C-alpha positions in Angstrom: -7.8 1.8 -5.4 -4.0 0.7 -3.7 -1.2 2.5 -5.2 2.7 1.2 -4.5 5.8 3.5 -4.0 6.1 6.5 -6.0 9.7 7.3 -5.0 12.9 5.2 -4.5 15.0 6.1 -7.8 11.6 7.7 -9.1 10.9 7.2 -12.9 9.3 10.7 -13.9 5.8 10.5 -15.1 4.8 6.9 -13.8 3.1 8.4 -10.8 1.0 10.9 -12.7 0.1 8.6 -15.5 -1.4 6.1 -12.7 -3.7 8.9 -11.0 -5.1 10.2 -14.6 -6.2 6.6 -15.2 -7.6 6.5 -11.7 -9.4 9.7 -12.2 -11.2 8.0 -14.9 -12.2 5.3 -13.0 -13.4 7.6 -10.5 -12.5 5.6 -7.3 -14.5 6.1 -3.9 -10.9 6.5 -2.3 -7.1 5.9 -3.0 -4.7 4.0 -0.4 -1.3 4.5 -0.3 1.5 2.4 1.1 3.9 5.6 1.3 7.0 6.8 -0.2 5.5 9.6 -1.9 8.1 11.8 -1.7 12.2 11.0 -2.3 12.9 12.8 1.1 16.1 11.5 3.7 16.9 15.5 3.9 15.2 17.5 6.4 16.3 21.0 4.4 14.2 19.8 0.9 11.2 17.8 2.9 9.1 20.7 2.9 9.3 21.8 -0.7 9.2 18.0 -1.5 5.8 17.7 0.1 4.7 21.0 -1.8 5.3 19.6 -4.9 3.7 16.4 -4.3 0.3 18.5 -3.2 0.7 20.1 -6.3 1.0 16.7 -8.4 -2.2 15.5 -6.7 -4.2 18.8 -6.9 -6.0 18.0 -10.0 -7.1 14.7 -8.6 -8.1 16.5 -5.2 -11.6 15.4 -5.1 -10.4 11.7 -4.6 -10.0 11.1 -1.0 -6.5 10.0 -0.7 -4.9 7.9 2.7 -1.4 7.0 2.7 1.0 5.0 5.2 4.3 6.7 6.1 7.2 5.3 4.0 11.0 5.6 4.7 11.3 8.1 2.1 8.8 10.2 3.9 9.7 9.8 7.5 13.3 9.6 8.9 13.4 12.3 11.6 11.2 13.9 14.2 11.2 17.0 11.8 9.9 14.5 9.0 7.4 13.1 11.0 5.9 16.4 11.8 5.8 17.4 7.8 4.1 14.1 7.0 1.4 14.7 9.4 1.2 18.5 8.2 0.8 17.8 4.6 -0.8 14.5 4.2 -3.5 15.3 6.9 -2.9 12.1 8.9 -1.0 11.0 12.0 1.7 8.1 11.8 -1.3 5.5 12.4 -4.4 5.5 12.2 -7.8 3.6 11.3 -10.6 4.9 9.2 -14.1 3.6 7.7 -15.3 3.3 4.4 -18.6 1.9 4.2 -18.4 -1.8 5.2 -14.5 -1.5 5.1 -12.4 -0.6 7.9 -8.6 0.2 7.2 -5.8 0.3 9.8 -2.7 2.2 8.6 0.4 1.2 10.7 3.6 3.1 10.7 7.0 1.1 10.2 8.8 4.1 8.3 11.7 3.8 10.5 12.3 0.2 11.6 12.1 -3.0 9.5 9.8 -4.8 12.4 6.3 -3.2 13.6 7.2 -2.0 17.2 5.3 -2.8 20.0 3.2 0.3 20.4 2.1 -0.4 16.6 1.1 -3.9 17.3 -0.9 -2.5 20.5 -2.5 0.2 18.2 -3.6 -2.4 15.9 -5.2 -4.6 18.4 -6.9 -1.7 20.0 -8.0 -0.4 16.4 -9.3 -4.0 15.1 -11.2 -4.2 18.9 -12.9 -1.1 18.4 -14.1 -2.0 14.9 -14.4 -5.5 15.0 -18.2 -5.2 13.6 -16.8 -4.1 10.2 -17.2 -7.2 8.1 -14.1 -6.0 5.8 -10.9 -5.3 7.0 -7.6 -4.2 5.7 -4.4 -3.5 7.3 -1.7 -1.1 5.7 1.8 -0.5 6.1 4.7 0.6 4.2 7.5 -1.9 5.0 6.3 -5.9 4.6 7.5 -6.9 8.1 5.5 -10.1 7.7 7.2 -11.1 4.1 9.3 -13.9 5.2 6.4 -15.6 7.5 4.0 -15.0 4.5 6.7 -16.5 1.9 6.9 -19.3 4.3 3.4 -19.9 5.2 4.0 -19.6 8.8 0.5 -19.1 10.7 2.2 -18.3 14.1 3.6 -15.2 13.9 1.8 -12.4 16.1 0.3 -10.3 13.0 -1.5 -13.3 11.7 -2.8 -14.2 15.0 -4.5 -10.8 15.2 -5.6 -10.9 11.9 -7.4 -14.1 12.3 -8.7 -13.1 15.5 -10.4 -10.0 14.3 -11.2 -11.1 10.6 -8.6 -9.3 8.9 -8.6 -10.6 5.3 -6.1 -8.1 3.6 -2.7 -7.2 4.8 -1.0 -4.4 2.3 2.7 -3.2 2.2 5.0 -1.9 -0.5 8.5 -0.9 -0.1 10.0 -3.6 -2.5 8.6 -2.1 -5.8 7.5 -5.9 -6.5 4.1 -7.0 -7.0 3.5 -10.4 -4.6 0.9 -12.2 -2.8 0.7 -15.2 -0.5 -2.2 -16.2 1.4 -2.1 -17.8 5.0 -5.6 -19.6 6.2 -7.8 -16.8 5.0 -5.8 -13.9 4.8 -3.9 -12.4 2.1 -0.4 -10.5 2.0 0.1 -8.1 -0.8 2.9 -6.1 -2.0 1.6 -3.6 -4.4 3.3 -3.0 -7.5 5.4 0.1 -8.4 3.7 3.4 -8.9 6.6 5.0 -9.8 9.8 3.6 -8.1 12.6 1.8 -9.9 11.9 -1.5 -10.9 14.5 -4.1 -9.7 16.0 -7.5 -10.4 14.7 -8.8 -13.6 12.3 -5.8 -14.4 10.0 -8.6 -15.8 6.2 -8.3 -15.6 5.8 -12.0 -14.7 8.2 -11.7 -11.7 5.9 -9.1 -10.4 8.1 -5.8 -11.8 5.7 -3.6 -13.5 4.1 -0.1 -13.0 0.7 -0.6 -11.7 -1.9 -0.3 -9.4 -4.4 -2.2 -7.8 -8.4 -2.1 -8.0 -10.2 -3.5 -4.9 -14.2 -3.7 -5.3 -15.8 -4.0 -2.3 -19.9 -5.5 -2.2 -20.9 -6.0 1.0 -18.9 -8.3 2.7 -17.2 -9.5 -0.6 -14.2 -8.3 -2.1 -12.6 -8.5 -5.5 -9.3 -7.3 -6.6 -7.8 -6.8 -10.1 -4.1 -6.1 -10.5 -3.8 -3.4 -13.6 -0.5 -2.6 -15.4 -0.3 0.7 -17.1 -0.5 0.7 -20.7 1.9 1.9 -23.1 4.1 3.5 -23.3 4.7 2.6 -19.7 3.4 -0.9 -19.9 1.4 -3.5 -21.9 -2.1 -2.6 -19.9 -2.4 -6.1 -18.7 -5.2 -7.0 -16.5 -5.2 -10.1 -13.5 -7.1 -11.2 -10.7 -5.3 -11.0 -7.5 -5.5 -14.8 -7.2 -2.9 -15.0 -10.4 -0.1 -13.7 -8.1 1.9 -15.8 -5.9 5.3 -15.2 -3.7 7.2 -16.0 -7.1 5.3 -13.7 -9.2 2.6 -14.6 -11.8 1.2 -18.0 -11.2 -1.4 -18.3 -14.0 -4.3 -19.2 -11.5 -7.6 -17.6 -12.0 
């Protein structure tokens, strides 16, 4: 399962509703794109993380891996709290079955810094035998290139070289997808952060999550909207989404 942002002008109850749905599905793991706490204040961050841990306690049997969002990490002190309370470093990789996930840190910059790109290449090289690979970060540093269909930027070149099929981020609270030479770039829908712009479902503004099913080397993805009162419970294939929202493709 893939979760978008919880915070960023948080709408109360949405994140909890999504986790209740997920617990019924019994996923093998949940991957978040960050912004787990509202943060931005060193004085209150620890209490916020304690509250977040309390929120997830009923679902503790489900492994949870998350990227660091800009609301999670903004200072050295907040970086230490992220590592303490999530149990993960700022960047890391892990395997689940035949899938490998590389989680990158762009919490304090809009672009992936050279050290992140170096870590990414090292991690992908060390796990190149895994047939399914995901790259996860909070900010979509790739967004403009993906929207323009540009195949010449460094992240795309690494993805092609090592067979990465999915690059996932959040930050904008909007569902979006672009595909370049077999690599899908995906923005996860909001998991509680305020909806912006038109706030229309067809434009990618809704509360929901993505179900990713890995069978062998094949991956299918469903985009699921929360049911009433937080949505209409609509379900679509990932291929139904493009850079301008819902395309109607199957």
